[in-house]
C-alpha positions in Angstrom: 105.7 135.7 89.2 109.1 135.0 87.6 111.9 132.5 87.9 113.1 131.6 91.4 116.7 132.5 92.3 118.6 129.5 93.4 120.5 131.5 96.0 122.3 130.3 99.0 125.6 131.0 100.9 128.4 131.5 98.5 126.1 132.8 95.7 126.0 136.3 94.5 123.6 138.0 92.1 124.4 138.2 88.5 123.9 141.1 86.1 120.6 139.9 84.8 117.7 140.8 87.1 116.0 137.8 88.6 119.0 135.6 87.9 122.0 134.5 89.9 125.5 133.3 89.1 127.3 130.7 91.2 130.7 131.3 92.8 132.9 129.3 95.0 130.7 128.0 97.7 133.2 126.2 99.9 132.9 126.7 103.6 136.3 128.4 103.7 134.9 131.2 101.7 131.9 131.8 103.9 131.6 135.1 105.8 131.8 134.8 109.5 130.1 137.6 111.5 130.6 137.9 115.3 127.3 139.6 116.2 128.6 140.5 119.6 131.5 142.8 118.4 130.6 143.3 114.7 133.9 141.7 113.4 133.7 140.0 110.1 136.0 137.6 108.3 136.0 134.8 105.8 138.0 132.1 107.7 135.2 130.4 109.6 134.0 126.9 108.6 131.1 126.4 110.9 128.5 128.4 109.2 128.7 126.8 105.6 125.4 125.7 104.1 123.2 127.1 107.0 120.7 128.2 104.4 119.5 125.6 102.0 118.9 126.4 98.3 115.3 126.9 97.3 113.9 126.0 94.0 110.3 126.1 92.5 108.5 122.9 93.0 105.0 121.4 92.4 104.5 121.3 96.1 104.4 124.2 98.7 107.8 124.9 100.2 106.8 127.2 103.0 103.7 126.5 105.2 102.6 130.1 106.0 98.8 131.0 106.5 97.1 133.4 104.3 95.9 135.3 107.3 99.4 136.4 108.0 99.6 138.1 104.6 96.2 139.8 105.2 97.5 141.0 108.7 100.6 142.4 107.0 98.3 144.2 104.5 96.3 145.7 107.4 99.5 147.1 109.0 100.8 148.3 105.7 97.5 150.3 105.2 97.5 151.8 108.6 97.3 155.6 108.4 97.6 155.3 104.6 94.0 154.5 103.6 93.5 157.7 101.7 96.8 157.4 99.7 96.3 156.8 95.9 98.5 153.6 96.1 96.5 152.2 98.9 93.2 152.9 97.2 94.3 151.5 93.9 95.6 148.3 95.5 92.5 147.9 97.6 90.3 147.4 94.5 91.5 143.8 93.9 93.6 143.3 97.1 92.1 140.0 97.9 93.1 138.5 94.5 96.6 140.1 94.7 97.2 139.0 98.2 96.3 135.4 97.3 98.6 135.5 94.3 101.6 136.7 96.2 100.9 134.3 99.2 100.9 131.5 96.5 104.1 132.7 94.9 105.8 132.7 98.3 104.7 129.3 99.3 105.9 127.8 96.1 109.2 129.7 96.2 108.4 131.9 93.1 108.1 135.4 94.7 109.8 138.1 92.7 109.4 141.8 93.6 107.4 143.8 91.2 108.3 147.0 89.3 109.3 149.9 91.4 108.7 153.6 90.8 112.0 155.5 90.6 112.3 159.2 91.0 114.8 161.9 92.0 114.1 163.9 95.2 115.5 167.4 95.0 115.4 168.4 98.7 117.7 168.6 100.8 120.0 167.3 98.1 119.4 165.3 94.9 118.6 161.8 95.9 117.5 158.7 94.0 114.4 157.1 95.5 112.9 153.7 94.7 109.3 153.2 95.8 108.2 149.6 95.9 105.0 148.4 94.4 102.3 148.2 97.0 102.2 144.4 97.0 105.8 144.3 97.8 105.3 146.8 100.7 102.9 144.3 102.2 105.5 141.5 102.0 108.1 143.9 103.5 105.7 144.5 106.4 105.2 140.7 106.8 109.0 140.4 107.2 109.3 143.4 109.5 106.7 142.1 111.8 109.0 139.2 112.5 112.3 141.0 112.2 111.6 144.1 114.1 111.2 142.7 117.6 114.6 141.0 117.5 116.2 144.1 116.1 114.7 146.1 118.8 116.1 143.8 121.5 119.6 144.3 119.9 119.3 148.0 119.8 117.9 148.1 123.5 121.0 146.0 124.6 123.2 148.4 122.9 122.0 151.4 125.0 119.5 153.0 122.5 122.3 154.7 120.7 120.6 154.2 117.4 117.9 156.8 116.9 116.5 156.1 113.4 113.7 153.9 112.1 112.5 152.9 115.5 109.3 153.4 117.3 109.6 156.3 119.8 112.9 157.4 118.2 113.7 159.9 115.5 115.6 163.2 114.7 114.3 165.0 117.8 115.5 162.1 120.0 118.9 162.1 118.4 119.4 165.8 118.9 118.2 165.8 122.5 120.4 162.8 123.3 123.5 164.5 121.9 122.6 167.7 123.8 122.3 165.7 127.1 125.8 164.1 126.4 127.4 167.5 125.9 125.9 168.8 129.1 127.1 165.7 131.0 130.6 165.6 129.7 131.1 169.4 130.1 129.4 169.3 133.5 126.8 171.7 132.5 129.3 173.7 130.3 131.7 174.3 133.1 134.5 172.0 131.7 136.1 171.4 128.4 134.3 169.0 126.2 134.9 168.3 122.5 132.3 166.9 119.9 133.1 164.6 117.0 130.7 164.3 114.1 131.1 162.1 111.1 129.2 160.0 108.6 129.6 157.0 106.4 130.4 157.9 102.8 127.6 156.9 100.3 126.2 154.6 102.9 123.2 153.1 101.1 125.0 152.7 97.8 128.1 151.2 99.6 126.5 148.6 101.5 127.5 145.0 100.4 124.6 142.8 99.8 126.6 139.6 100.2 127.9 140.7 103.6 124.5 141.9 104.8 123.0 138.6 103.8 125.5 136.6 105.8 125.0 138.9 108.9 121.2 138.9 108.6 121.3 135.1 108.2 123.4 134.4 111.3 121.5 137.0 113.3 118.0 135.6 112.5 119.1 132.0 113.1 120.5 132.9 116.5 117.6 135.0 117.6 114.3 134.4 115.8 112.2 131.6 117.3 109.2 131.4 114.9 108.2 128.4 112.9 108.3 130.4 109.7 112.0 131.2 109.9 112.9 129.5 106.6 110.2 131.6 104.9 111.5 134.8 106.6 115.0 134.2 105.4 113.7 133.4 101.9 111.9 136.7 101.6 114.8 138.6 103.1 117.2 137.0 100.7 115.0 137.8 97.8 114.7 141.4 98.8 118.4 141.9 99.6 119.6 140.5 96.2 116.8 142.2 94.2 118.1 144.9 91.7 115.3 147.3 91.4 117.3 149.5 88.8 116.5 146.7 86.3 112.9 146.6 87.1 111.4 150.2 87.5 109.6 153.0 85.9 111.5 156.4 86.0 109.1 159.1 87.0 111.5 162.1 87.0 113.0 163.8 84.0 116.1 162.0 82.8 118.2 165.0 82.9 118.1 164.9 86.8 120.1 161.7 86.7 122.8 163.6 84.8 123.2 165.9 87.7 123.3 163.0 90.3 126.8 161.8 91.2 127.4 158.2 90.1 128.1 157.1 93.6 124.5 158.1 94.6 122.8 156.0 92.0 122.0 152.3 91.7 122.2 152.6 87.9 125.9 152.9 88.3 126.3 150.3 91.1 127.7 146.9 90.7 125.2 143.9 91.4 126.5 143.3 94.9 126.3 146.9 96.2 123.6 149.3 97.0 120.2 149.9 98.5 118.3 153.0 97.5 116.4 154.9 100.2 112.6 154.5 99.8 111.9 151.0 100.9 111.2 150.0 104.4 113.9 147.4 104.5 116.6 149.7 103.2 116.2 151.6 106.4 116.2 148.5 108.6 119.3 147.1 106.8 121.1 150.3 107.3 120.3 150.3 110.9 121.3 146.7 111.4 124.8 147.3 109.8 125.1 150.5 111.8 124.4 148.5 115.0 127.8 146.6 114.4 129.5 149.9 114.3 127.6 151.0 117.4 128.9 148.0 119.3 132.4 148.7 118.2 132.5 152.3 119.3 130.6 151.8 122.5 132.0 148.5 123.8 135.3 147.9 122.0 136.6 151.5 122.0 134.7 152.2 125.3 133.2 155.5 124.1 130.5 156.1 126.5 128.8 159.3 125.0 127.9 158.3 121.4 124.8 158.5 119.2 124.0 157.6 115.6 121.1 158.5 113.2 121.3 156.5 110.0 124.8 157.4 108.7 125.3 160.5 111.0 127.0 159.8 114.3 128.6 161.8 117.0 130.4 161.4 120.3 131.7 163.6 123.0 135.1 163.5 124.9 137.0 165.6 127.3 140.1 165.7 125.3 140.5 166.7 121.6 143.7 164.4 121.4 141.6 161.4 122.4 139.3 162.1 119.5 142.2 162.5 117.0 143.6 159.2 118.0 140.1 157.5 117.7 139.4 158.6 114.1 141.8 156.3 112.4 140.5 153.4 114.3 137.0 154.2 113.2 138.0 154.4 109.5 139.9 151.2 109.7 137.0 149.3 111.3 134.6 150.5 108.6 136.8 149.5 105.8 138.0 146.2 107.1 134.8 144.9 108.8 131.8 146.6 107.2 133.4 147.5 103.8 132.3 151.1 104.2 134.3 154.4 104.5 134.3 157.3 106.7 133.5 160.4 104.8 136.7 162.5 104.8 135.0 165.8 104.0 132.5 165.5 106.8 134.6 165.1 109.9 133.9 167.7 112.4 135.8 168.2 115.7 134.9 171.3 117.8 134.8 172.6 121.4 131.2 172.4 122.8 131.0 176.2 123.0 131.2 176.5 119.3 128.1 174.4 118.8 127.4 171.5 116.4 125.0 171.0 113.6 123.4 167.6 113.9 120.3 166.1 112.2 118.7 169.3 111.3 119.4 171.3 114.5 122.2 173.4 115.8 123.1 172.7 119.3 124.7 175.5 121.4 125.3 175.7 125.1 121.8 176.1 126.8 119.7 176.4 123.6 119.0 174.5 120.4 118.1 176.1 117.0 116.5 174.7 113.9 119.0 174.5 111.1 118.9 177.0 108.2 118.4 174.2 105.7 115.3 172.9 107.4 114.0 176.5 107.5 114.7 177.0 103.8 112.9 173.8 103.0 109.9 175.0 104.9 109.9 178.3 102.9 110.0 176.4 99.7 107.1 174.2 100.8 105.0 177.3 101.6 105.8 178.9 98.3 104.8 175.8 96.5 101.4 175.6 98.3 100.9 179.3 97.9 101.0 178.9 94.1 98.3 176.1 94.5 96.1 178.5 96.4 96.6 181.3 93.8 95.5 178.7 91.1 92.3 178.1 93.0 93.0 174.5 94.2 93.4 175.1 97.9 90.6 173.0 99.1 91.8 169.9 97.3 95.3 170.2 99.0 94.5 171.7 102.3 94.9 168.3 104.3 98.3 167.6 102.7 99.4 171.2 103.4 98.3 171.0 107.1 100.1 167.6 107.4 103.3 169.1 105.9 103.2 172.2 108.1 102.7 170.0 111.1 105.7 167.8 110.4 107.9 170.9 110.3 106.3 172.6 113.3 106.3 169.4 115.3 110.1 169.4 115.2 110.5 173.2 115.6 108.3 173.7 118.6 110.7 171.5 120.6 113.5 174.2 120.1 114.0 177.9 120.6 111.8 178.8 117.5 108.7 180.7 118.8 109.6 183.9 116.9 110.6 181.9 113.9 107.3 179.9 113.9 105.4 183.2 113.9 107.5 184.6 111.1 107.1 181.6 108.9 103.3 181.6 109.3 103.2 185.1 108.0 104.3 183.8 104.6 101.2 181.7 104.2 98.9 183.0 101.6 95.8 184.5 103.3 93.5 182.1 101.2 94.7 179.2 103.1 93.2 180.4 106.5 89.8 179.6 105.2 90.7 175.9 105.5 92.7 175.6 108.7 93.7 177.5 111.8 96.5 177.5 114.3 96.2 176.0 117.8 98.3 176.9 120.8 101.3 179.2 120.5 101.9 178.6 116.9 102.3 174.9 117.6 99.8 173.0 115.6 97.8 173.6 112.4 94.2 172.2 112.5 92.0 171.5 109.5 88.5 172.9 109.9 85.8 170.3 110.3 83.9 171.2 107.2 87.1 170.3 105.1 88.1 167.3 107.0 87.0 164.3 104.9 87.5 161.8 107.6 85.3 163.6 110.2 82.7 164.3 107.6 82.6 160.6 106.6 82.3 159.4 110.1 79.5 161.9 110.7 77.6 160.7 107.6 78.1 157.0 108.6 76.5 157.8 111.9 73.6 159.3 109.9 73.5 156.3 107.5 74.3 158.7 104.5 77.9 157.6 103.7 77.0 156.7 100.1 77.0 160.5 99.2 80.8 160.6 100.2 81.9 157.3 98.7 80.0 157.3 95.3 81.0 159.9 92.7 78.2 161.8 91.0 77.8 161.4 87.3 76.6 164.1 85.0 
């Protein structure tokens, strides 16, 4: 699987992928993270050496059952059985799972090659898609990390709305709308909204700082017998540099258009997590939770919400917001090694409305943002071309899923007329394969084109081989 990194507190990754370089590991240089208030400093001596170095040996280091890896595989495949990656991995999944389980037990686990590509919408963004076997391991770690993270988010008042079950963009928008109504006493009093975000959040996160925080947090909160294995996997994932072990799937000229501070290929070894992996979102939410605590508990701002790197709060007086902004910027720089984006600071009276996480909130009503509508129009144009080329049936299920993802958000806002207007842009050829249910709320794939329903039907009849075995000739 590759050479094991001898990485412990006081170590940072070197320039060569899969290798590390040793730096001063004295206890006086260890990060200290107060997980109650998010403060970070380097003058604590009590946490030195809390993680022992790991090296490859001829005997298993971590005693974890193979069944736990198989369970993580089942969780990883949930709702993804029909994806190309899942189908391809499933051909030899038993051999691959045993191999990665063996590599972990002996301290030889090293992430495989990632697929790197540029996503154009809503803005140019670099994405690293982990190999499927690595996604399985990420789910293994997530099954253990997620419960204690959720306890933390719950204890902080559920102000974090991303990458959590039951939360999302809609939850963030409705939460902010509720805060505006409460502070303004149903729009009868003055209330001012502040909106900001962290500059180049994913690319600016410090791996060394994150590791120290994660290590302390898990040791203080996780009670499982496999804690050392969990820390080993997270340490490996955190310090992995996928930019040195990937396949680029997009045209190279797109990277020329991407700002350097948005790409891992221009980041130093200790900074940066590209969106795309499960843990990148988890790590971002974990670091953000320290900021949440500072805002809510230390500064005492009651009406506050965050979605990834976008956050907002509401106050009665504009002057109070102006006095708070320097404190936020100082905390981010000094404690989390991040920055408040200077060009994305928004302070406005509630009557003027606010654009937040894809929605525009005005007194008494919420609209979908123009950017989201524009993206939906682009999606429809793309699939209309597919229909014109005669490949509608092969893409009908994906088109339905995409439309429902947009309409699922839109139907919660004042968008009935917009939903009707958008649907009129769909090429008439598509209506052979699906229909609309309700008041322009849900698109439904017709049964004769629903592979899953047909397969279940044939299984009940004992004729599933027809759908599972390709015809030759």
